[in-house]
Phi, psi and omega in degrees: 000131182290149176279110182266359181297310181286328183298316180296318177300313177300317181296319178297318179296316178296319180298319180290322179294323179294317176298319178295320178299312182293317178297321176296318177298314182294323186259000182064036181273081183294327179301315179292321178304314181303326181286322191263340183273137174295156181295333179264018178305136176228136177245130173252115189248167184301344177276009177070011180261144178263128181238139174277182184300317180295317177299319179294318181292321176299322181289321183287333180278340181289144177300141179240143180295152179286140176261143179267000000 
């Protein structure tokens, strides 16, 4: 029988990290992104470019046009 004690805890941690990621994106919270993204983080975005952690953080700190 699998040990579900750690699984629930892991799931809760992942759920919180996902919520933090989305809130950071919405609020431009680069500081929190620095905390939660791995050093080898890579982002594949709709513009088909691959960005490493530094490039992603630079992009997130830059002003962005408002979307309608």
